[in-house]
FIFI-890880 format. One record per atom (N, C-alpha, C): residue number from 1; residue in three letters; atom name; x, y, z. Coordinates in Angstrom, 3 decimals. Layout:
! residues N
<r NUM,"ALA","CA",<X,Y,Z>>
...
END
This chain:
! residues 77
<r 1,"MET","N",<-68.992,18.650,15.135>>
<r 1,"MET","CA",<-69.651,17.625,15.897>>
<r 1,"MET","C",<-69.021,16.290,15.505>>
<r 2,"VAL","N",<-68.730,15.501,16.477>>
<r 2,"VAL","CA",<-68.121,14.206,16.215>>
<r 2,"VAL","C",<-69.034,13.104,16.709>>
<r 3,"GLY","N",<-68.820,11.937,16.158>>
<r 3,"GLY","CA",<-69.572,10.778,16.615>>
<r 3,"GLY","C",<-69.039,10.319,17.958>>
<r 4,"ASN","N",<-69.521,9.202,18.416>>
<r 4,"ASN","CA",<-69.109,8.640,19.689>>
<r 4,"ASN","C",<-67.704,8.061,19.554>>
<r 5,"PRO","N",<-66.704,8.628,20.270>>
<r 5,"PRO","CA",<-65.330,8.132,20.146>>
<r 5,"PRO","C",<-65.150,6.716,20.692>>
<r 6,"PHE","N",<-66.106,6.249,21.483>>
<r 6,"PHE","CA",<-66.019,4.908,22.048>>
<r 6,"PHE","C",<-66.669,3.864,21.155>>
<r 7,"ARG","N",<-67.397,4.324,20.130>>
<r 7,"ARG","CA",<-68.022,3.431,19.146>>
<r 7,"ARG","C",<-67.775,3.997,17.753>>
<r 8,"PRO","N",<-66.524,3.926,17.288>>
<r 8,"PRO","CA",<-66.238,4.486,15.970>>
<r 8,"PRO","C",<-67.030,3.768,14.871>>
<r 9,"VAL","N",<-67.449,4.532,13.886>>
<r 9,"VAL","CA",<-68.241,4.004,12.781>>
<r 9,"VAL","C",<-67.328,3.769,11.583>>
<r 10,"THR","N",<-67.450,2.600,11.001>>
<r 10,"THR","CA",<-66.735,2.319,9.765>>
<r 10,"THR","C",<-67.615,2.787,8.618>>
<r 11,"PHE","N",<-67.045,3.656,7.782>>
<r 11,"PHE","CA",<-67.794,4.207,6.654>>
<r 11,"PHE","C",<-67.247,3.600,5.377>>
<r 12,"SER","N",<-68.087,2.871,4.678>>
<r 12,"SER","CA",<-67.666,2.201,3.455>>
<r 12,"SER","C",<-67.624,3.191,2.295>>
<r 13,"PRO","N",<-66.555,3.209,1.520>>
<r 13,"PRO","CA",<-66.470,4.110,0.365>>
<r 13,"PRO","C",<-67.594,3.905,-0.646>>
<r 14,"GLU","N",<-68.171,2.710,-0.692>>
<r 14,"GLU","CA",<-69.267,2.439,-1.618>>
<r 14,"GLU","C",<-70.514,3.260,-1.288>>
<r 15,"TRP","N",<-70.629,3.721,-0.054>>
<r 15,"TRP","CA",<-71.777,4.516,0.353>>
<r 15,"TRP","C",<-71.678,5.952,-0.161>>
<r 16,"ARG","N",<-70.483,6.356,-0.579>>
<r 16,"ARG","CA",<-70.232,7.719,-1.036>>
<r 16,"ARG","C",<-70.600,7.838,-2.521>>
<r 17,"THR","N",<-71.876,7.705,-2.816>>
<r 17,"THR","CA",<-72.353,7.777,-4.193>>
<r 17,"THR","C",<-72.472,9.244,-4.620>>
<r 18,"ASP","N",<-72.682,9.454,-5.907>>
<r 18,"ASP","CA",<-72.876,10.816,-6.407>>
<r 18,"ASP","C",<-74.076,11.469,-5.734>>
<r 19,"THR","N",<-75.140,10.696,-5.544>>
<r 19,"THR","CA",<-76.346,11.242,-4.922>>
<r 19,"THR","C",<-76.088,11.632,-3.474>>
<r 20,"ALA","N",<-75.496,10.734,-2.705>>
<r 20,"ALA","CA",<-75.211,11.035,-1.300>>
<r 20,"ALA","C",<-74.271,12.228,-1.184>>
<r 21,"ALA","N",<-73.257,12.274,-2.025>>
<r 21,"ALA","CA",<-72.305,13.392,-1.986>>
<r 21,"ALA","C",<-72.980,14.707,-2.351>>
<r 22,"ALA","N",<-73.873,14.676,-3.330>>
<r 22,"ALA","CA",<-74.564,15.907,-3.737>>
<r 22,"ALA","C",<-75.470,16.421,-2.624>>
<r 23,"VAL","N",<-76.193,15.521,-1.974>>
<r 23,"VAL","CA",<-77.067,15.931,-0.871>>
<r 23,"VAL","C",<-76.223,16.504,0.266>>
<r 24,"ALA","N",<-75.152,15.817,0.627>>
<r 24,"ALA","CA",<-74.290,16.278,1.717>>
<r 24,"ALA","C",<-73.642,17.621,1.377>>
<r 25,"ALA","N",<-73.161,17.770,0.158>>
<r 25,"ALA","CA",<-72.516,19.021,-0.244>>
<r 25,"ALA","C",<-73.499,20.182,-0.232>>
<r 26,"GLY","N",<-74.718,19.921,-0.680>>
<r 26,"GLY","CA",<-75.736,20.963,-0.662>>
<r 26,"GLY","C",<-76.035,21.444,0.745>>
<r 27,"MET","N",<-76.143,20.508,1.675>>
<r 27,"MET","CA",<-76.404,20.881,3.067>>
<r 27,"MET","C",<-75.213,21.621,3.654>>
<r 28,"TYR","N",<-74.018,21.145,3.356>>
<r 28,"TYR","CA",<-72.800,21.757,3.894>>
<r 28,"TYR","C",<-72.679,23.206,3.425>>
<r 29,"GLU","N",<-72.896,23.416,2.140>>
<r 29,"GLU","CA",<-72.752,24.761,1.575>>
<r 29,"GLU","C",<-73.845,25.709,2.045>>
<r 30,"SER","N",<-75.080,25.222,2.104>>
<r 30,"SER","CA",<-76.204,26.089,2.466>>
<r 30,"SER","C",<-76.391,26.231,3.969>>
<r 31,"ARG","N",<-75.764,25.328,4.721>>
<r 31,"ARG","CA",<-75.942,25.255,6.181>>
<r 31,"ARG","C",<-77.399,24.973,6.562>>
<r 32,"ASP","N",<-78.111,24.356,5.647>>
<r 32,"ASP","CA",<-79.497,23.945,5.884>>
<r 32,"ASP","C",<-79.514,22.423,5.876>>
<r 33,"PHE","N",<-79.748,21.840,7.034>>
<r 33,"PHE","CA",<-79.627,20.391,7.190>>
<r 33,"PHE","C",<-80.974,19.683,7.215>>
<r 34,"ALA","N",<-81.980,20.307,6.638>>
<r 34,"ALA","CA",<-83.310,19.704,6.587>>
<r 34,"ALA","C",<-83.334,18.435,5.734>>
<r 35,"ALA","N",<-82.349,18.266,4.877>>
<r 35,"ALA","CA",<-82.310,17.094,3.987>>
<r 35,"ALA","C",<-81.595,15.888,4.610>>
<r 36,"MET","N",<-81.337,15.919,5.902>>
<r 36,"MET","CA",<-80.661,14.777,6.538>>
<r 36,"MET","C",<-81.417,13.465,6.321>>
<r 37,"PRO","N",<-82.756,13.436,6.417>>
<r 37,"PRO","CA",<-83.449,12.168,6.135>>
<r 37,"PRO","C",<-83.273,11.717,4.678>>
<r 38,"ILE","N",<-83.146,12.656,3.772>>
<r 38,"ILE","CA",<-82.900,12.308,2.369>>
<r 38,"ILE","C",<-81.501,11.718,2.222>>
<r 39,"LEU","N",<-80.548,12.267,2.970>>
<r 39,"LEU","CA",<-79.192,11.695,2.967>>
<r 39,"LEU","C",<-79.240,10.261,3.493>>
<r 40,"ALA","N",<-80.027,10.022,4.537>>
<r 40,"ALA","CA",<-80.165,8.658,5.066>>
<r 40,"ALA","C",<-80.695,7.725,3.992>>
<r 41,"ASP","N",<-81.697,8.173,3.250>>
<r 41,"ASP","CA",<-82.248,7.340,2.175>>
<r 41,"ASP","C",<-81.203,7.058,1.104>>
<r 42,"ALA","N",<-80.429,8.080,0.728>>
<r 42,"ALA","CA",<-79.391,7.903,-0.294>>
<r 42,"ALA","C",<-78.319,6.932,0.186>>
<r 43,"LEU","N",<-77.933,7.048,1.442>>
<r 43,"LEU","CA",<-76.929,6.128,1.989>>
<r 43,"LEU","C",<-77.470,4.702,2.058>>
<r 44,"GLN","N",<-78.718,4.570,2.463>>
<r 44,"GLN","CA",<-79.331,3.241,2.527>>
<r 44,"GLN","C",<-79.432,2.633,1.134>>
<r 45,"ASP","N",<-79.797,3.443,0.144>>
<r 45,"ASP","CA",<-79.849,2.964,-1.244>>
<r 45,"ASP","C",<-78.475,2.501,-1.721>>
<r 46,"ALA","N",<-77.423,3.103,-1.172>>
<r 46,"ALA","CA",<-76.056,2.747,-1.548>>
<r 46,"ALA","C",<-75.549,1.524,-0.792>>
<r 47,"GLY","N",<-76.378,0.989,0.115>>
<r 47,"GLY","CA",<-75.994,-0.218,0.841>>
<r 47,"GLY","C",<-75.616,0.009,2.287>>
<r 48,"CYS","N",<-75.718,1.240,2.770>>
<r 48,"CYS","CA",<-75.387,1.522,4.169>>
<r 48,"CYS","C",<-76.382,0.791,5.069>>
<r 49,"ASP","N",<-75.821,0.027,6.006>>
<r 49,"ASP","CA",<-76.661,-0.669,6.965>>
<r 49,"ASP","C",<-76.259,-0.319,8.399>>
<r 50,"SER","N",<-75.506,0.759,8.535>>
<r 50,"SER","CA",<-75.053,1.199,9.853>>
<r 50,"SER","C",<-76.178,1.926,10.573>>
<r 51,"ALA","N",<-76.651,1.326,11.638>>
<r 51,"ALA","CA",<-77.724,1.947,12.417>>
<r 51,"ALA","C",<-77.274,3.294,12.977>>
<r 52,"ASP","N",<-76.003,3.412,13.373>>
<r 52,"ASP","CA",<-75.501,4.676,13.914>>
<r 52,"ASP","C",<-75.625,5.795,12.880>>
<r 53,"VAL","N",<-75.230,5.516,11.646>>
<r 53,"VAL","CA",<-75.276,6.516,10.576>>
<r 53,"VAL","C",<-76.720,6.851,10.230>>
<r 54,"LEU","N",<-77.512,5.836,9.966>>
<r 54,"LEU","CA",<-78.890,6.062,9.525>>
<r 54,"LEU","C",<-79.744,6.705,10.621>>
<r 55,"ASP","N",<-79.578,6.249,11.861>>
<r 55,"ASP","CA",<-80.339,6.830,12.961>>
<r 55,"ASP","C",<-79.957,8.284,13.191>>
<r 56,"HIS","N",<-78.675,8.595,13.046>>
<r 56,"HIS","CA",<-78.243,9.981,13.210>>
<r 56,"HIS","C",<-78.890,10.871,12.149>>
<r 57,"CYS","N",<-78.875,10.408,10.907>>
<r 57,"CYS","CA",<-79.461,11.197,9.814>>
<r 57,"CYS","C",<-80.957,11.397,9.995>>
<r 58,"ARG","N",<-81.613,10.415,10.528>>
<r 58,"ARG","CA",<-83.067,10.489,10.681>>
<r 58,"ARG","C",<-83.490,11.055,12.035>>
<r 59,"GLY","N",<-82.508,11.300,12.893>>
<r 59,"GLY","CA",<-82.796,11.834,14.223>>
<r 59,"GLY","C",<-83.113,13.322,14.194>>
<r 60,"PRO","N",<-83.578,13.835,15.319>>
<r 60,"PRO","CA",<-84.041,15.215,15.379>>
<r 60,"PRO","C",<-82.941,16.264,15.320>>
<r 61,"GLY","N",<-81.692,15.866,15.506>>
<r 61,"GLY","CA",<-80.613,16.853,15.480>>
<r 61,"GLY","C",<-80.445,17.496,16.844>>
<r 62,"PRO","N",<-79.971,18.709,16.884>>
<r 62,"PRO","CA",<-79.803,19.595,15.736>>
<r 62,"PRO","C",<-78.609,19.157,14.893>>
<r 63,"HIS","N",<-78.725,19.369,13.611>>
<r 63,"HIS","CA",<-77.650,19.067,12.684>>
<r 63,"HIS","C",<-77.001,20.379,12.268>>
<r 64,"VAL","N",<-75.685,20.385,12.234>>
<r 64,"VAL","CA",<-74.942,21.604,11.932>>
<r 64,"VAL","C",<-73.755,21.270,11.036>>
<r 65,"ARG","N",<-73.155,22.316,10.478>>
<r 65,"ARG","CA",<-71.936,22.131,9.699>>
<r 65,"ARG","C",<-70.900,21.502,10.628>>
<r 66,"GLY","N",<-70.222,20.487,10.141>>
<r 66,"GLY","CA",<-69.302,19.737,10.974>>
<r 66,"GLY","C",<-69.917,18.425,11.450>>
<r 67,"CYS","N",<-71.153,18.160,11.036>>
<r 67,"CYS","CA",<-71.812,16.903,11.362>>
<r 67,"CYS","C",<-70.921,15.746,10.905>>
<r 68,"TRP","N",<-70.715,14.794,11.765>>
<r 68,"TRP","CA",<-69.773,13.710,11.464>>
<r 68,"TRP","C",<-70.214,12.874,10.275>>
<r 69,"VAL","N",<-71.515,12.683,10.076>>
<r 69,"VAL","CA",<-71.969,11.896,8.927>>
<r 69,"VAL","C",<-71.730,12.668,7.630>>
<r 70,"VAL","N",<-72.106,13.934,7.624>>
<r 70,"VAL","CA",<-71.889,14.752,6.416>>
<r 70,"VAL","C",<-70.396,14.804,6.104>>
<r 71,"ASP","N",<-69.563,14.983,7.114>>
<r 71,"ASP","CA",<-68.121,15.011,6.885>>
<r 71,"ASP","C",<-67.602,13.684,6.327>>
<r 72,"LEU","N",<-68.129,12.565,6.808>>
<r 72,"LEU","CA",<-67.725,11.263,6.269>>
<r 72,"LEU","C",<-68.120,11.128,4.798>>
<r 73,"VAL","N",<-69.339,11.554,4.473>>
<r 73,"VAL","CA",<-69.793,11.467,3.087>>
<r 73,"VAL","C",<-68.936,12.336,2.175>>
<r 74,"LEU","N",<-68.552,13.500,2.685>>
<r 74,"LEU","CA",<-67.743,14.434,1.884>>
<r 74,"LEU","C",<-66.249,14.123,1.921>>
<r 75,"GLY","N",<-65.869,13.102,2.684>>
<r 75,"GLY","CA",<-64.459,12.721,2.759>>
<r 75,"GLY","C",<-63.628,13.665,3.593>>
<r 76,"LYS","N",<-64.244,14.326,4.575>>
<r 76,"LYS","CA",<-63.550,15.279,5.432>>
<r 76,"LYS","C",<-63.089,14.641,6.745>>
<r 77,"GLU","N",<-63.070,13.316,6.812>>
<r 77,"GLU","CA",<-62.691,12.669,8.054>>
<r 77,"GLU","C",<-61.371,13.202,8.426>>
END
């Protein structure tokens, strides 16, 4: 799943904290994306102010492996 190609999101490396990476990696490995709102909180705590990123994480989904936010956090861009 990719984000909107007409509105690319800039992802700051500072948002890729140990906590955010651990949450994203756990979801990626387990294929259980119920923790997306927790990832949003971790990213916000790290200084993320991107409405696109935070709204996606807190949105209803469906969220799946290949999610553009999880891939950005894991450095899979």
